[in-house]
C-alpha positions in Angstrom: -14.0 -131.7 -116.7 -11.1 -133.4 -118.4 -11.1 -133.3 -122.5 -9.7 -135.8 -124.6 -8.9 -134.6 -128.5 -10.2 -137.4 -130.9 -10.9 -137.5 -134.0 -13.4 -140.6 -133.9 -16.5 -138.9 -133.3 -16.2 -138.0 -137.0 -16.0 -141.6 -138.3 -18.6 -142.4 -135.8 -20.8 -139.9 -137.6 -19.6 -140.5 -141.0 -19.7 -144.1 -141.1 -23.5 -144.5 -142.2 -23.3 -141.9 -144.5 -19.9 -144.1 -146.2 -22.4 -147.0 -145.9 -25.1 -144.6 -148.0 -23.0 -144.5 -150.8 -22.2 -147.7 -151.0 -26.1 -148.9 -150.4 -26.9 -146.7 -154.0 -23.7 -148.6 -155.6 -25.1 -152.4 -154.4 -28.8 -151.6 -155.5 -29.0 -154.1 -157.9 -27.5 -156.7 -155.6 -29.9 -157.0 -152.2 -27.9 -159.1 -150.4 -25.1 -157.3 -150.1 -27.1 -153.6 -150.2 -28.6 -155.2 -146.4 -25.6 -156.8 -145.5 -23.3 -153.4 -145.9 -25.9 -151.8 -143.8 -25.4 -154.3 -141.3 -21.7 -153.9 -141.3 -22.0 -150.3 -140.9 -24.1 -150.3 -137.9 -21.6 -153.0 -136.1 -18.7 -151.0 -137.4 -20.7 -147.6 -135.8 -22.1 -149.2 -132.5 -18.2 -150.8 -131.3 -17.0 -147.3 -132.3 -19.8 -145.8 -129.6 -19.3 -148.6 -127.2 -15.6 -147.9 -127.3 -15.8 -144.4 -126.1 -18.1 -145.5 -123.1 -15.4 -146.1 -120.6 -13.6 -142.5 -121.3 -16.9 -140.9 -120.8 -18.1 -142.9 -117.9 -15.0 -141.9 -116.3 -15.7 -138.3 -116.3 -14.5 -137.1 -119.7 -15.4 -135.8 -122.5 -14.0 -136.6 -126.0 -13.9 -133.5 -128.2 -12.8 -132.4 -132.1 -13.5 -129.4 -134.0 -13.7 -129.8 -138.0 -13.7 -126.3 -139.4 -13.9 -123.0 -137.6 -17.2 -121.3 -139.2 -17.8 -118.1 -137.2 -15.3 -116.7 -134.3 -16.2 -118.8 -131.2 -18.6 -121.0 -133.1 -17.0 -124.3 -135.3 -18.3 -127.3 -136.6 -17.1 -129.5 -133.7 -18.1 -132.4 -132.0 -18.4 -133.5 -128.3 -19.1 -136.7 -126.9 -20.6 -136.7 -123.2 -22.4 -139.0 -121.4 -25.9 -137.8 -122.9 -24.8 -137.9 -126.5 -23.2 -141.1 -126.0 -26.7 -142.5 -124.4 -28.6 -140.9 -127.5 -26.5 -142.1 -130.1 -26.1 -145.8 -128.8 -29.7 -145.8 -128.6 -29.9 -144.8 -132.2 -27.8 -147.2 -133.6 -28.4 -150.1 -131.5 -32.2 -149.6 -133.1 -30.9 -149.5 -136.2 -30.3 -153.2 -136.9 -33.6 -154.6 -135.8 -35.4 -151.9 -138.0 -33.2 -152.9 -141.0 -34.1 -156.7 -140.1 -37.7 -155.9 -140.2 -37.9 -153.6 -143.2 -36.2 -156.5 -145.1 -39.1 -158.9 -144.0 -41.4 -155.7 -144.7 -40.1 -154.4 -148.3 -38.9 -157.6 -150.0 -42.0 -160.1 -149.8 -44.0 -157.5 -151.6 -41.3 -156.4 -153.8 -41.8 -152.8 -152.9 -40.4 -150.4 -155.0 -37.1 -147.5 -154.4 -35.9 -149.8 -151.6 -32.1 -148.6 -152.1 -33.6 -145.5 -151.9 -35.2 -146.1 -148.6 -32.2 -147.7 -147.0 -30.0 -144.9 -148.7 -31.9 -142.3 -147.0 -32.4 -144.5 -143.9 -28.3 -144.3 -143.4 -28.0 -140.8 -143.9 -30.7 -139.8 -141.1 -28.8 -142.0 -138.9 -25.2 -140.0 -139.4 -27.5 -136.6 -138.7 -29.0 -138.1 -135.6 -25.5 -139.2 -134.3 -24.4 -135.8 -135.3 -26.5 -134.1 -133.3 -25.7 -136.3 -130.5 -22.3 -135.3 -130.5 -22.6 -131.7 -131.4 -20.7 -129.4 -129.3 -22.7 -126.5 -129.9 -25.8 -125.3 -131.5 -24.3 -124.1 -135.0 -23.7 -127.7 -135.0 -26.6 -129.1 -134.0 -28.8 -127.2 -136.4 -26.9 -128.3 -139.4 -27.3 -132.1 -138.5 -30.8 -131.0 -137.2 -31.4 -129.6 -140.6 -29.9 -132.6 -142.6 -32.6 -135.1 -140.6 -35.4 -133.0 -141.7 -34.3 -133.0 -145.2 -33.3 -136.5 -145.4 -35.9 -137.8 -143.8 -38.6 -136.3 -146.4 -37.8 -139.3 -149.2 -38.9 -141.8 -146.4 -42.1 -140.3 -145.3 -42.7 -139.5 -148.6 -42.0 -143.2 -149.4 -45.3 -144.4 -150.9 -45.7 -141.6 -153.6 -49.3 -141.6 -153.4 -51.1 -138.6 -152.6 -51.7 -139.3 -148.8 -47.8 -139.5 -148.7 -47.1 -136.3 -150.7 -49.7 -134.2 -148.4 -48.1 -136.0 -145.1 -44.2 -135.0 -146.6 -45.6 -131.4 -147.3 -46.9 -131.2 -143.6 -43.7 -132.5 -142.4 -41.2 -130.4 -144.0 -43.3 -127.0 -143.5 -43.5 -127.7 -140.2 -39.9 -128.9 -139.3 -38.4 -126.2 -141.6 -41.2 -123.4 -140.8 -40.2 -123.4 -137.2 -36.3 -124.4 -137.5 -35.7 -121.4 -139.7 -38.3 -118.9 -138.7 -38.1 -119.6 -134.8 -34.6 -121.4 -133.5 -32.5 -119.9 -136.4 -33.2 -116.1 -135.3 -33.1 -117.7 -131.5 -29.8 -118.9 -132.1 -28.3 -115.4 -133.6 -29.8 -113.7 -131.3 -27.9 -116.0 -128.7 -25.0 -115.6 -130.4 -25.1 -111.7 -130.7 -25.8 -110.9 -126.9 -23.1 -113.5 -126.2 -20.3 -114.3 -128.7 -20.8 -117.9 -127.9 -22.8 -120.7 -128.6 -21.2 -123.6 -126.7 -23.0 -126.0 -125.0 -21.8 -125.0 -121.4 -22.3 -125.6 -117.7 -24.0 -123.1 -116.0 -25.2 -121.9 -120.0 -23.7 -118.9 -121.9 -25.1 -115.6 -120.8 -23.9 -113.4 -118.0 -25.4 -112.0 -115.4 -28.4 -109.1 -115.3 -29.3 -110.1 -118.8 -32.8 -109.5 -119.9 -35.5 -111.6 -118.1 -37.7 -111.1 -121.0 -35.3 -111.9 -123.7 -34.6 -115.1 -121.9 -38.7 -115.7 -121.7 -39.0 -115.0 -125.6 -35.7 -116.8 -126.8 -36.9 -119.9 -124.7 -40.4 -120.0 -126.5 -38.6 -119.7 -129.6 -36.4 -122.4 -128.8 -39.0 -125.0 -127.5 -41.4 -124.2 -130.6 -38.3 -123.9 -133.1 -37.5 -127.5 -132.6 -41.0 -129.0 -133.3 -39.6 -132.0 -133.7 -40.3 -132.4 -130.0 -43.9 -132.0 -130.7 -44.8 -129.5 -128.3 -48.5 -128.3 -129.2 -49.6 -126.8 -131.6 -46.5 -127.5 -133.6 -47.3 -131.3 -133.5 -49.3 -131.8 -136.4 -46.7 -133.1 -138.1 -46.3 -136.4 -136.5 -49.5 -137.7 -137.0 -49.2 -136.7 -140.9 -45.6 -138.4 -141.3 -48.0 -141.7 -140.2 -48.3 -142.5 -144.1 -44.6 -143.7 -143.9 -44.1 -147.3 -143.9 -44.2 -149.3 -140.9 -40.0 -149.3 -140.5 -39.9 -145.7 -141.0 -42.5 -144.6 -138.5 -40.8 -146.9 -136.0 -37.1 -146.0 -136.0 -37.7 -142.2 -137.0 -40.8 -141.1 -135.5 -40.2 -143.2 -132.2 -36.1 -142.6 -131.9 -34.6 -140.7 -134.4 -36.5 -137.6 -135.8 -38.8 -137.0 -132.2 -35.8 -137.9 -129.7 -33.4 -135.2 -131.7 -36.3 -132.6 -130.8 -36.4 -133.7 -127.2 -32.5 -134.2 -126.9 -32.3 -130.4 -128.7 -34.2 -128.9 -126.3 -32.3 -131.0 -123.4 -29.1 -129.1 -124.7 -30.6 -125.6 -125.1 -32.5 -125.7 -121.3 -28.9 -127.3 -119.6 -26.4 -125.9 -122.1 -27.7 -122.2 -123.1 -30.1 -121.3 -120.5 -28.0 -123.1 -117.8 -29.9 -125.5 -114.9 -29.0 -123.3 -112.2 -31.0 -120.2 -114.3 -34.2 -122.3 -114.7 -34.2 -123.0 -111.2 -33.6 -119.6 -109.9 -35.6 -117.9 -112.5 -38.9 -119.7 -111.7 -40.7 -118.3 -114.7 -38.7 -119.9 -117.2 -39.1 -123.7 -115.6 -42.6 -122.5 -115.2 -43.2 -122.2 -119.1 -41.4 -125.2 -120.1 -43.5 -127.3 -117.2 -47.0 -125.9 -118.3 -46.3 -126.2 -122.1 -45.2 -129.6 -121.9 -48.1 -130.6 -119.1 -50.5 -129.4 -121.6 -49.2 -131.3 -124.8 -49.0 -134.4 -122.2 -52.5 -134.5 -121.1 -54.0 -133.1 -124.1 -52.1 -135.7 -126.6 -53.2 -138.5 -124.4 -56.7 -137.8 -124.4 -56.5 -137.6 -128.2 -54.9 -140.9 -128.3 -57.7 -142.0 -126.6 -60.0 -141.7 -129.4 -58.1 -142.8 -132.2 -59.0 -146.1 -134.0 -56.3 -146.0 -136.4 -53.2 -147.7 -133.9 -50.7 -145.7 -136.0 -52.3 -142.9 -135.1 -53.0 -143.5 -131.1 -49.2 -144.6 -131.1 -48.5 -140.7 -132.9 -50.2 -139.0 -130.4 -49.1 -141.1 -127.7 -45.4 -140.4 -128.9 -46.3 -136.5 -128.5 -47.2 -137.0 -125.1 -44.3 -139.2 -124.3 -41.6 -136.7 -125.7 -43.6 -134.0 -123.3 -42.4 -136.4 -120.5 -39.0 -136.0 -121.2 -39.3 -131.9 -121.9 -41.2 -131.6 -118.6 -38.4 -133.4 -116.7 -35.5 -131.2 -117.8 -38.1 -128.0 -117.0 -37.8 -129.4 -113.1 -34.6 -128.0 -113.0 -34.0 -130.9 -110.2 -31.2 -133.4 -110.2 -33.8 -136.5 -110.4 -36.0 -134.8 -113.4 -33.1 -134.5 -115.6 -31.8 -138.1 -115.1 -35.4 -138.9 -115.4 -35.6 -137.3 -118.7 -32.4 -138.6 -119.9 -33.5 -142.2 -119.2 -36.8 -141.9 -120.8 -35.4 -141.4 -124.1 -34.0 -144.9 -123.8 -36.6 -146.5 -122.1 -39.5 -145.0 -124.7 -37.7 -145.5 -127.7 -37.5 -149.3 -127.1 -41.4 -149.5 -126.0 -42.4 -147.3 -129.1 -40.4 -148.9 -131.8 -41.6 -152.6 -130.7 -45.5 -151.0 -131.0 -44.7 -149.7 -134.0 -43.1 -152.6 -135.3 -45.8 -154.9 -133.9 -48.5 -152.2 -135.8 -46.6 -153.0 -139.3 -46.2 -156.3 -139.1 -50.0 -156.7 -138.1 -50.7 -154.9 -141.4 -48.6 -156.9 -143.7 -49.9 -160.2 -142.2 -53.9 -159.0 -142.3 -54.1 -156.1 -143.2 -55.6 -154.5 -139.8 -55.0 -150.8 -139.8 -57.9 -150.1 -137.1 -58.2 -151.1 -133.6 -61.4 -152.4 -133.8 -60.4 -155.1 -136.6 -58.1 -156.7 -133.8 -60.6 -158.3 -131.9 -59.1 -162.1 -131.4 -55.8 -161.2 -132.7 -54.0 -162.6 -130.2 -54.7 -166.0 -130.7 -53.5 -165.6 -134.3 -50.1 -163.6 -133.6 -49.6 -164.6 -130.0 -45.8 -163.4 -130.7 -47.1 -160.3 -132.1 -49.5 -159.4 -129.8 -47.2 -160.6 -126.1 -44.7 -158.0 -127.7 -47.1 -155.8 -128.1 -48.2 -155.8 -124.4 -44.3 -155.8 -123.6 -44.1 -152.6 -125.7 -47.2 -151.0 -123.7 -45.9 -151.6 -119.9 -42.9 -150.3 -120.9 -44.6 -147.4 -123.0 -46.9 -146.8 -119.4 -44.1 -147.3 -117.4 -45.2 -150.4 -115.3 -42.5 -153.1 -114.2 -40.7 -155.1 -115.2 -39.9 -152.7 -118.2 -37.4 -150.1 -118.6 -40.3 -147.4 -118.4 -40.9 -147.8 -115.0 -37.2 -146.6 -114.1 -37.3 -143.3 -116.2 -41.1 -142.6 -114.5 -39.5 -143.5 -111.0 -36.9 -140.8 -111.4 -39.6 -138.2 -113.3 -41.8 -138.2 -110.1 -39.0 -138.2 -108.0 -37.8 -135.4 -109.8 -41.0 -133.5 -109.1 -41.2 -133.6 -105.8 -37.9 -132.5 -105.4 -38.9 -129.3 -107.6 -40.7 -126.1 -107.1 -43.3 -127.5 -109.8 -44.7 -130.3 -107.8 -48.1 -130.1 -109.6 -46.0 -132.1 -111.9 -46.4 -135.0 -109.9 -50.2 -134.9 -110.6 -49.7 -134.4 -114.5 -47.5 -137.6 -114.7 -49.4 -140.1 -112.8 -52.6 -138.9 -114.7 -50.9 -139.1 -118.2 -49.3 -142.7 -116.8 -53.3 -143.8 -116.3 -54.3 -142.2 -119.5 -51.6 -144.4 -121.1 -52.9 -147.4 -119.7 -56.5 -146.5 -121.1 -55.5 -146.7 -124.7 -52.7 -149.3 -124.7 -54.5 -152.0 -122.2 -57.8 -152.2 -124.3 -56.2 -153.1 -127.4 -54.6 -156.4 -125.5 -57.5 -157.6 -123.9 -59.5 -156.9 -127.3 -57.0 -159.4 -129.0 -56.4 -161.8 -126.2 -60.4 -162.4 -124.8 -62.3 -161.2 -127.1 -63.9 -163.2 -130.1 -62.6 -162.6 -133.8 -65.0 -159.9 -135.4 -64.0 -160.2 -139.2 -63.7 -163.7 -139.8 -63.2 -163.3 -143.5 -60.1 -161.0 -143.1 -58.9 -163.5 -139.8 -59.8 -167.0 -140.7 -56.8 -168.0 -142.1 -54.4 -165.3 -140.9 -51.3 -166.6 -139.2 -48.0 -164.7 -137.4 -46.0 -162.8 -139.4 -43.1 -163.7 -141.5 -40.0 -164.3 -139.5 -37.8 -161.7 -140.7 -40.7 -159.2 -139.2 -41.5 -160.9 -135.6 -37.8 -161.4 -134.9 -36.8 -157.8 -134.9 -40.2 -156.8 -132.6 -39.5 -159.7 -130.3 -35.6 -158.5 -130.1 -36.9 -154.9 -129.1 -39.7 -156.4 -126.8 -36.8 -158.4 -125.0 -34.6 -155.0 -124.9 -37.9 -153.3 -123.2 -37.3 -156.3 -120.0 -33.7 -156.3 -119.9 -34.0 -151.9 -119.6 -35.5 -153.1 -116.3 -33.4 -155.7 -115.2 -30.0 -154.2 -116.6 -30.6 -150.4 -116.0 -27.3 -149.8 -113.6 -25.3 -148.4 -116.8 -28.0 -146.2 -118.2 -28.3 -144.6 -114.9 -24.7 -144.0 -114.8 -24.9 -142.5 -118.1 -27.6 -140.3 -117.0 -26.3 -139.5 -113.9 -22.7 -138.6 -115.1 -24.7 -136.0 -117.6 -26.6 -134.3 -114.7 -23.6 -134.5 -112.3 -22.3 -131.8 -115.0 -25.0 -129.7 -115.3 -26.1 -129.7 -112.1 -24.6 -127.9 -109.0 -23.6 -130.1 -106.4 
């Protein structure tokens, strides 16, 4: 694999951090503050897109910032998967910022400058993870993301927010420091390397017991991926404002978790080892399948909209982990594609939930009967987002789930095919009744809904943009598939 040396990845990662400083300085002037955010997002997005031709041509962009340990530096490498994840994170920062303006400004909510400051730091951290060349760099940015999102989760500063934030940090820092960090140290001690490598870093003849122990430590250590039983932080974090739930718990935070696991499975253990050592692939697939089904069943029981979306997210993250655990080309391609597909679908649903709450105060599914007559644009977007998460055409979710299903048939874990289908049916069971109640039921809360009308433009436009994205990912999926295939070809045998 040909590499190109360039410091551009550093500037891309740092762009939103520089914006955070400007946001803090411009707090007295909200219009300038938000203009700074849009400027930084567009610059960051433009720089990311400028790297796409090089990466799709089979090259990688690398840059070492500083050597921290022998064979372990703070270093960046941009490949197809990292560029895809960065592209999704930064592109969705823009509509979420628009939504945040419409959600926070009208009610003159407190600490808006702090909110946007930490949002920008979180985006830098997510892109830092995306561009990490080795496990040490990834771990550093992973922890920065945990710390920078804590003020966002606790933004309301009431008892529920403090309790949710405490659980958030306890789970994420406890697992990363208690499991992922020791596993990383053991890998370094055993191999002398933490660099993501085609074929993994372990030599032949390494103890299979050691590999199993390390695998489990990494799977649970990166708890942002939401594998059960280390998933409870995610429903608890739903006390955060809707924009935080939308981007950080549909895109940045949770996707950093599964992205980290993809990196470990493909670059530390190696796809060939996963395929040739059935115990490793089986452990990954079983843990992911259990989470996938159980989370979907729990989602069915939730009346609170954001709680249902939270458990849906837990299940959808396991689609990605299960796809990589299959250790097949189609499975890994489907896992990579599910990152943008699920991100667009789920962020649409969270934005819709936030818009509904802002417009009429409804938090529960039992309160939205007939709401489609009052909020036709919002509920239509909710329907499109639901299709994307379920995996039905004409939405992008169909493309990623198609690859995942094919990947399961190509693998030794063919039972995973049934898991994917059962979970998708459960997805339909907990989303489509919401749409039906909104459009085809009579209003059951006239005091609340009689005078209700479509949410303000600044909250509706972003969710329409992301809903349109769900459809465009279906009709224009070629480039995304090219990104996924470029990554898969690098890390799998011909």
